N, C-alpha and C positions, 0 to 999 in steps of 0.2 A: 404430626412430624413430617418433615420434607425429605429426610434422608441426607441432607447436606451436613457435612462435618464442620459446623460453625464453631468459632472460638468463643466458648461461653465460660463464665467464671462467677462464683458466688463466694462471699465471705461474710463474716459476722462483725457488726459494728460494736465497739465497746461502750458507746454512750449514745443516748437519745438527746437531741438538741434541747428538749424541754427539761432535761435533767441538768443541764449546764447552769452554773450560778449566774452567768451574765449572758444575755442574748440581745443583739442589736439588729433591728430591721428597719428598712426604709422603703417608702413608696413615693414615686414621683407621679403626680397626677397628670391627667390627659393634657392639661394646659402648660405643663412644665416645658421649657425649651428642649430638653433632651427627648421628651415624649413627642413633642410636635415634630421634630425631625425624624424620629423613628417612624411615626405615623406617615410622614410624607414619603419616605423611602418605600415603606410597605404598600402604600397606596399605588405607587408607580408600578411595583412588581405585580400587584393584583390586576391593575388595568392592562398592563402589557400581556399578562397571561390570558386574560379574557379576550383580548383582541386576537391573539394568536389562535385561541381555540375557536372563536367565532369565524375567523377568516380561513383558517387552514386546518382546523380540527386537531391541532397539536400545539403544545407549548414549546416555543423555541428558546434557545439559550439567552439568558440575560442575568445580570447581577447588578443591582443598583443599590448597594449597601454602603455607599460612601456619601454621607450627608453632613452639611454644616449649616447651622443657624447662627447668624451674627445679629445680636440684639440691636434694636433701634434706639430711638431717643424720643421721650415723651414728656409732657407736662400734665400730670394727673392732678385733679382737684375735686373737691366736693361739688357735686352738681354738674360736672363736666370734665374738661381736659381735652388735650389733643395730642396726636402723634406727630412729632416734628420730623423725624427721619424713619423711614420704613424698616421693618425687619427684613433681613436678607436671607433667603433660603437657596442653597445650592445642593442639588442632588447629582451625583456623578456615578459613573459606572459603565457597564457594557451591555449592549442588547443587539439582537439580530435585527438589522434594518432593511435588508434586501433578501428576498426569498425567490428562488427560481423554480418555477413549475412549468413543465412542458416547453422549456426554452424561453418562457416569458418571465421577466424580472418584475416582482411586485415590491414596491417601496412601502415600508412601514413608517407611518408618521410618528416616530418615537417621541420627538419633542412635544408635539401637540398633545399626544396621549398623556405624556408625563405631567406637563403643566396643568392640563385639565384635571387629572387625578389629584394632584396636590391641592388645587383650589377647591375641589369638591370635598376633599378630606377636611380641610380647614373649616369650610362652611358647616360640615356635619358635626364638628366637635367644639367649635368656638363660636359663641353667640355674638360677640362684639368685635371679633377680629375679621375685618374685611380683606380677603386675599387680593382684591384689586387695588384697594386704597392703602392698606397698611403693610403690605408685603411686596417685596421685589423678588420675583422668582427667576432662577436660572438653572438650566440643566446642561450638563456636559456628559452626555451618554454616547459612547463611541461603539463601533463594531467590536465584538469580542475577539480575543486572540485565537488564531487558527487551531492551536492544540486543545484549548478548552471547548471550542465548538465541536471539534472532532470527538472528544470524549462524550459530549452531550448527545451527539447524534448517532452513536454507534448502534447498529441494528441488533439489539438484544432485547429479549423479553423483559429483562430487569434493567433499569437504568444503572449506569456506572457512576461512581462518585467523581465529581469534578474538583475535589479538594481533599487534602488530608487534614481532617479536623476532628475535634472531640465535642460530643454533646453530653450534657449532664442534666439529670433531673432527679427530684426527690419528692417524697410524699410520706405522710400528709403534711399540710401546713401546721405549724405550731400555733398555740393560742396567741402568741405575740404577733405572728405573721397574719393570722386571721383578723386580729384587731386592727392592725395597721392598714391592711388592704380594705377592710370593711369601712373604716372611717373615710378614706378617699372616695370609695365607690358611693357611699351615702351622700357625701357633700357634692359629688358631681353627677348624681342621678337626676334624670328629668323631673322626677317628683320634687326633689329638693330645690332644684333651680326654679321651678314654678312657684314654690312658696317663698324662696329667698333668692330672687334674681340678682341681688347685690353681690353674691358670692361668685367670684370668677372661677375659671377652670384650672388655674395654676394653684393646685392644692398639694403641698408636700407634707408628708407625715413621717416622723421619725419615732420609733419606739425603742425604749431601752428597758429591759427587764433585769432587775437584780434580785435574784432569788424570787420571792413572792410579790415583789412590788414592780409595777409597770408604769414607767414614766413616758408620757406621750407629748411630743411637740408638734404642733400643727401650724404651718404657715399658709394662710389662705389669702390670695390676692383678691382685693375687693374692687368692684367696678364703680368708679367715681360718679358717673352720671346717674347712677341709681341711688346715690346716697347724698342727700342735700346738706348734711352737716355732721359735726362730730357726735352730736347726741344720737342721731340715727345710726351712725356707725357703731357706737357703743351698744345700742339696743340690739342690733343684728348680731354683734359679737356675743352678746349674752345668750341669744337664742342658739347660736352655733355651739357655744360652750355646753348648753343644756343638751343639745342633740348628741354631741360626742360623748358626754358623760353618761347619758342614757345607754348608749351602745357599750361603753366600757363597763357599765354595771353588770353586763351579762358575762363578763370574763371572770375567771376564778381568782383574779389578782386584786390586790390593793392598788389603786391607780391614782396618778397625779397628772394633771393636764396643764400644759402651757400653750396658749393660743395667741398667734401673732406677737410673739414676745419681743420682736424688734420695734414695736410701736413705742413712742415716747410722747405720751399725751400732754405732759407739761410743756413740751416744746412744739406741740401741734404736729407731730410726725406720725403718720398713719400709713399702713400698707395699702395705698390706693393705686389703681391702674386705670387706663382708659379702656383697654380691650380684654382685661381678665387674665393677662399673662405678664410675667416679669420680663419676657422676651422683648417687650416694647421699650424697656428701660435699660438695656445694656447687658442683660443676662443672655449668655450664648448657649448653644446646644450642639451636640455631636452624636451621630448615630452610634448606638451600642454603649453609651455611657449611662443609660437609664436602667429601667427595670429589666430583670431577667425574664425568661420565657413564662414563668408562672405569675408575673406581675409584681414581684417584690425584689428587693436587694437584700440578701441575707448573708452577711460576711462570715457568720459562724458556720455556714453550710459549704458543701462542695458544689461548685457550679462552674460553667464554662464562661469565658469572657467573649465568646463569639457574638458579633452583632447579627441577630437573626433577621431583623427588618430589612427588606429589599433583596435578600438572596432569592434565587429562583426556587420554587417549591417542588421541583421535579428531581433534581439530583445534587443540589448543594447540601452536603451533609452538615455544614455549619448551621443550617436551618432545620433540616429534616431530623437530624439526630437529637437536637435539643428538644424538639417537640415530641419525638418518639420516646425519649427518655422520661419525660414527664408522664406521658400516657402509660408507659410500662410500669413506672414506679407506683402510680395510682392503682394499677391492676394488682400488683404484688401485695400492696397493703390491704386492698379490699377483698382479695380472693384467697390469700394464703393465711391460714389460721396461725396466730401466734406472732405475726410480724407487726411490730410497733411502728417501725420506720424503715424506709427503703431508699437507697440511692442507686441510680442506674447510670453507668458511664459507658459510652459507645465511641469507639475510635475508628475512623474510616481510613482508607488508602486510595488516593487518586487512581482512577482507572479500574478499580475493582467494583463488582456489583454492590449496590447499596445495601442489599440484604446479607452481604458477607463481609462485615467489618473485621478489622484486625482483632478486635475483642469487643464483646458485649458483657460488661461486668456489673453484677448487682452486689451491693453491700447492705445487709439487713441488721436491724436492731430487734431483738426478740424479747417476748414476754418471759417473765421468770418461769423456769421449768421447761422451756422449749429449747431445743438444740438445733444447730445448723443442719445436722444430718436429717432431721425430721422435715425440714422445709426445702432442702436443696433441690430435689427433683421437681417440685412444683414451681419453684422460682426459675429454674432452667427452662422448663416447659413454656412459661410465660415469656421469657426472653426470646425463645425460639419462635413462638407464635407471632410475637410483635414484629420481629424482623421479617417474617414471611408476609406480614400484612402492611409493610411499610408504605406501599404505594397509596394506601388509604389516607395517609397523612396529608398527601398533596391535596386531595379533595377537601379535607377538613380545613386546611389553611386557606384555600380559595373561598370557601364558604364562611371564613372568619369565625370558625368555631373553636379555635385554639388561641389562647392569650399569648401573644408574642412579646409584649412589653408592657 
């Protein structure tokens, strides 16, 4: 305990999400337009942070969480295809570009760092999307506003919040959430891509559980040049179906699967792409519209609409508090006996130390026979410890050990 009089709060949830009759969960894969632009923004933040650390031993103010992906135009076909108009990616925001040390002004090559980071990210996640050939990149990153820079650089042991924002996290993932996330991760794993290179990175999974029945819809963009004809397409789709059904067989639910249900084989219409993403064919993306911090979109849950990707990892609570809330909720579930499910809600105030939010609130669902009074002190202790260790979250983000989208 630190001795700080932090505003802590604990309450009991009336329902566990797995007890609801209807549950809906979505996962947008790494090649989905929303995920691509999230990844682009976060790549810029990480690259800038590492540059600042390498050159000046401190991370300077930046927020590059405004991103837009405008879909291109392509002609996909069995055995090939071509991109006619490139995908357009714009990342905008603010970053420190001039640093004065000992009277000498050091210029930070923000644009070069940013564009290089985006290109590297695309190469690392998309096998067939060439950032030089298929993408037009633009950045509009300006110097930050003086008041936010001032908040960022105040000489205090603990950074102060540069925004008034809320972070929300929950644990554990339900069986539906685990299934939806597991399907996308399996289909986009290096092992699966090696076996089935035909499957593109734009894999979207939607799960709907009604009582004990789980309905899964998967849309998987297929790579035309890896598929010579419709027969090969259908063969691969059959194998993908078997893979997903094998995974679903491990769930406790009765399951039903729809795979690329937009295909119309009688008319020769198939989900083919040139580069593995629907972004090449007019599907657009926007930072913050995709997966939440734990990798899924769960509308039956409490969660924040903050876009975490691209925010600075030092004092932007829209990023830090969402990550911290997930970590803290997982600790509560794992460490406090009798807690079935936990939600953590943390609200900052601009200018206040990041370890002293307006409130850090936990709501817990308990096993039968357990009462709130039996767990209250342990939950409060975990909330308090997590806030005291909040600066550790920055390191985890830079090391990419936290799922942000």
